[in-house]
Steps between C-alpha positions, in 0.01 A plus 500: 500500500627844408469797738305800381177697492179315417155628408197352674156556348361360824677512838315339789579387857529134595624556854718749684818421305368345177340676205358373175610672180279396211439163668865437602574485877798713600663541841593839639870531575481825694832620357664192648755273335362178350552202738679725754245755622147623429165546669251259653133543586271268692362198315139510387226235536600138565871589475474701825616329817238670721194723489711802593720444195191474275369833631838672460522360146170659404619835639828484304312392185262795538785748531674363194172526309477868598854561375442317170199723430739790429565606142844490339651205687816343349551122533866403473616139469809414701604230254444225759215264592419365847571140600137395531353248253328788314831687450345844551705784352646727773400862435514849637207734447572871510261787563522818293699664783766225467400318821501121476170348616647196680731733693200720585312200639805423712533860622133514590513171692293293258800284412815376669849441371545162336823305498566135413625430854202648690133398491261772622258387771176691447325309783726619781324694774728803483575654163517823307163653408388474136368855484761769542488830309345505158497772240 
């Protein structure tokens, strides 16, 4: 896969860190480095480990949906695909002001830092809120 800008006629939300561009699932990288760093949001539906994670996933998905409603977004392929069976392309999505959407979700508390050595526990009793400042 070659890195570069792609055009999406349709850009929709699958979950807090996955979008669908013209039917193709793509994972938000959050300006991370493929297979080294990125963002992670709670799992949705049956993939969640607890009810709390399911609820947090819906909140993160809703925020991403708000952000994707903006006009003029740029979807940029990193040139890498994830290691899941679906091999989702890893992408960054930029707002017109240059801000990367995955990074914004992280800064607002809707996502956490992902690394291959650390699994985020969304079911823990003490954690960061998923609703810090929004614009």
